[in-house]
C-alpha positions as CSV (number, residue, x, y, z in Angstrom):
1,M,116.1,76.3,67.8
2,A,119.1,74.3,69.2
3,A,118.3,75.5,72.8
4,A,114.7,74.5,72.3
5,A,115.6,71.1,71.0
6,E,118.1,70.4,73.9
7,R,115.5,71.5,76.4
8,L,112.8,69.3,74.9
9,G,115.1,66.4,74.3
10,I,114.4,66.2,70.5
11,T,116.3,67.0,67.3
12,Q,116.6,70.5,66.0
13,P,114.9,69.5,62.7
14,S,111.9,68.3,64.9
15,V,111.6,71.7,66.4
16,S,111.7,73.4,63.1
17,E,109.0,71.1,61.7
18,Q,106.7,71.7,64.7
19,L,107.1,75.4,64.3
20,R,106.3,75.1,60.6
21,R,103.1,73.2,61.3
22,L,102.1,75.9,63.9
23,E,102.6,78.6,61.3
24,E,100.5,76.8,58.8
25,E,97.8,76.4,61.2
26,A,98.1,80.1,62.2
27,G,98.2,81.2,58.6
28,T,101.1,83.5,59.0
29,P,104.9,83.5,59.9
30,L,105.6,83.6,63.6
31,L,109.5,83.9,63.1
32,E,111.6,85.9,60.8
33,R,114.3,83.6,59.9
34,R,117.7,85.2,59.2
35,R,120.5,83.2,57.7
36,G,123.5,83.2,59.9
37,R,121.8,85.2,62.6
38,P,119.3,84.4,65.3
39,S,115.6,84.4,64.3
40,L,113.2,87.2,65.5
41,L,109.6,87.0,66.2
42,T,107.2,88.7,63.7
43,S,104.4,90.9,64.8
44,A,102.1,88.0,64.8
45,G,104.7,85.9,66.9
46,L,104.9,88.7,69.4
47,A,101.2,88.8,69.7
48,F,100.9,85.1,70.0
49,L,103.7,84.8,72.5
50,P,101.7,85.9,75.7
51,Q,98.9,83.4,74.7
52,A,101.3,80.6,74.1
53,R,102.8,81.0,77.6
54,L,99.4,80.9,79.1
55,L,98.6,77.7,77.1
56,L,101.8,76.1,78.5
57,Q,100.8,77.2,82.0
58,D,97.4,75.7,81.6
59,A,98.8,72.4,80.3
60,A,101.3,72.1,83.3
61,A,98.4,72.9,85.7
62,A,96.3,70.2,84.0
63,A,99.2,67.7,84.2
64,A,99.6,68.7,88.0
65,T,95.8,68.3,88.6
66,L,95.7,64.8,87.0
67,A,98.8,63.8,89.1
68,E,97.2,64.9,92.3
69,D,94.0,63.2,91.3
70,R,95.9,59.9,90.7
71,A,97.6,60.2,94.0
72,G,94.3,61.0,95.8
73,S,96.1,63.3,98.1
74,V,94.3,66.6,97.5
75,R,90.6,67.6,97.9
76,R,89.6,70.0,95.2
77,I,86.8,72.7,95.0
78,Q,86.0,74.3,91.7
79,L,84.8,77.8,92.5
80,S,83.4,80.2,89.9
81,A,82.9,83.8,90.8
82,Q,81.6,87.0,89.1
83,R,84.6,89.4,88.7
84,L,83.1,92.1,90.9
85,V,82.5,89.4,93.7
86,A,85.9,87.8,93.2
87,N,87.8,91.2,93.6
88,F,85.8,92.7,96.4
89,V,83.9,90.2,98.4
90,L,85.7,87.0,98.4
91,P,89.5,87.6,98.9
92,D,89.3,87.8,102.8
93,L,86.9,84.9,102.9
94,L,88.9,82.7,100.7
95,A,92.2,83.5,102.5
96,T,90.6,82.4,105.7
97,F,89.3,79.3,104.2
98,S,92.7,78.4,102.7
99,Q,94.4,78.9,106.1
100,Q,91.7,76.8,108.0
101,H,91.8,74.0,105.2
102,P,95.3,73.6,103.9
103,D,94.3,70.2,102.6
104,V,91.7,71.7,100.1
105,R,92.7,73.0,96.8
106,L,90.7,75.9,95.4
107,D,90.5,76.2,91.8
108,I,89.0,79.8,91.2
109,R,87.6,80.9,87.8
110,T,86.3,84.5,87.4
111,G,83.9,85.8,84.6
112,G,80.5,87.4,84.0
113,Q,77.5,86.3,85.8
114,E,76.4,84.4,82.6
115,E,79.7,82.5,82.7
116,V,79.3,81.5,86.3
117,I,75.8,80.2,85.8
118,D,77.0,78.2,82.8
119,H,79.8,76.7,84.8
120,L,77.4,75.6,87.4
121,L,74.8,74.1,84.9
122,S,77.5,72.3,83.0
123,G,79.1,70.8,86.2
124,S,82.4,72.5,85.7
125,A,82.1,74.4,89.0
126,D,81.0,73.1,92.4
127,I,80.1,76.5,93.7
128,G,79.4,79.8,92.1
129,C,79.2,83.2,93.5
130,F,77.7,86.3,91.9
131,L,75.5,89.5,92.7
132,T,71.7,89.2,92.1
133,N,68.4,90.1,93.6
134,N,66.9,87.3,91.4
135,P,68.6,84.0,91.9
136,P,68.0,81.5,88.8
137,A,65.1,79.2,89.4
138,N,67.2,76.2,88.1
139,L,69.9,76.6,90.6
140,S,70.0,75.9,94.4
141,S,71.2,79.1,96.1
142,Q,71.9,80.7,99.4
143,L,72.5,84.2,100.4
144,L,76.0,84.8,101.6
145,R,75.5,88.5,102.5
146,R,73.8,91.7,101.5
147,E,75.7,94.4,99.6
148,R,74.7,98.1,99.6
149,F,74.9,100.0,96.3
150,G,75.3,103.6,95.7
151,I,76.0,106.0,92.7
152,V,79.6,107.4,92.8
153,A,81.2,110.1,90.7
154,S,84.7,111.7,90.0
155,A,85.8,114.2,92.7
156,T,85.7,116.8,89.9
157,H,82.2,116.0,88.8
158,P,79.7,118.8,89.2
159,L,77.5,116.6,91.3
160,A,80.3,115.6,93.7
161,I,79.8,118.5,96.0
162,R,76.0,118.2,96.1
163,Q,74.1,116.7,98.9
164,G,70.7,114.9,98.7
165,L,70.3,114.7,94.9
166,S,67.0,113.6,93.6
167,A,66.5,111.1,90.7
168,A,65.3,114.0,88.4
169,E,68.8,115.7,88.9
170,L,70.6,112.4,88.1
171,V,68.6,111.4,85.0
172,S,70.4,113.7,82.5
173,W,73.9,112.5,83.5
174,P,75.6,109.5,81.8
175,F,76.5,106.4,83.4
176,V,79.6,104.1,82.8
177,R,78.3,100.6,82.1
178,G,79.2,97.3,80.6
179,G,77.3,95.5,77.9
180,R,73.6,96.4,77.8
181,R,72.6,92.7,77.4
182,S,74.6,91.4,80.3
183,L,72.8,90.0,83.4
184,L,74.7,92.4,85.5
185,S,73.5,95.3,83.4
186,Q,70.0,94.1,83.7
187,E,70.4,93.9,87.5
188,L,71.8,97.5,87.6
189,D,68.9,98.7,85.4
190,A,66.4,97.2,87.8
191,L,68.2,98.9,90.7
192,L,68.1,102.3,88.9
193,T,64.5,101.9,88.0
194,A,63.6,101.0,91.6
195,A,65.6,104.4,92.6
196,G,63.4,106.4,90.3
197,L,65.8,106.2,87.3
198,P,64.1,104.0,84.7
199,R,66.0,105.5,81.7
200,T,69.7,106.7,82.1
201,K,72.0,107.8,79.5
202,I,75.0,105.4,78.9
203,A,78.6,107.0,78.6
204,P,80.1,106.2,75.1
205,A,82.9,104.1,76.6
206,R,81.8,100.7,77.8
207,T,84.0,97.9,79.4
208,T,83.5,94.7,81.6
209,E,86.8,95.3,83.4
210,Y,86.2,97.1,86.7
211,D,89.6,98.8,86.8
212,T,89.0,100.4,83.6
213,V,85.3,101.4,84.8
214,R,86.8,103.1,87.8
215,A,89.4,105.0,85.5
216,L,86.6,106.2,83.3
217,V,84.7,107.4,86.3
218,R,87.7,109.2,87.7
219,A,88.2,110.9,84.4
220,G,84.7,112.3,84.7
221,T,83.2,110.2,81.8
222,G,80.1,109.4,83.8
223,L,78.6,108.2,87.0
224,L,78.8,104.6,88.2
225,L,76.5,102.4,90.2
226,T,78.5,100.1,92.4
227,M,79.0,98.5,95.8
228,T,79.8,101.3,98.3
229,Q,80.6,99.5,101.4
230,R,80.9,96.0,103.0
231,G,77.5,94.4,103.2
232,R,75.9,93.4,106.4
233,R,75.4,89.8,107.1
234,S,71.8,90.3,108.3
235,G,69.4,93.2,108.6
236,G,70.2,96.6,107.2
237,R,68.9,97.9,103.8
238,A,67.8,95.6,100.9
239,P,70.8,94.5,98.8
240,G,71.5,96.7,95.9
241,R,69.5,99.7,96.8
242,A,70.8,102.8,95.2
């Protein structure tokens, strides 16, 4: 408490009062107060600590952004990108852009396709990038490049050593997927239907985090429909063909 008060330039009772108000709002103690000994974080305090640090980082970033805007020294672009695109399509492009335009600040947000569209419609993003064969009619869009999709499996999966599989052979195997209602899942359903798989089994485990998806596939939980190679800028097969 004393160290916090010194760092903030306020009195120790003021720190204690602010913490008490925070605990009242949270509805649970965040610190275990021990007379004559340093306080310890409760389980709720430990759970809240990472989020509190993120809040402080966001507040610092917001303050820095306002300072830059007041100074007028930095051009800013708000970019919203679907996670899959942000992780596997954009990194090299954004690195090159940053090198070529050091005077431009890129604020990059990631999320699901629905979130990217919401950011664009609300005006909180200048540019959005996501995978789709059906661009929303209420947004102006431009094709960046085509991505080829394929079905992948664990190296230990019974289908891994097979060649030239038919849709009939794949239909009985479960697929690892995200939420059934998401726009990306609807896009993937359309691709599978076009490939002759209108109805596929869904693995019991679902997640929107791609690293977790890959771990589930490696463990043999199910098959995965995903990007298989860098897309071509022009020509080649249609985007998303399985």
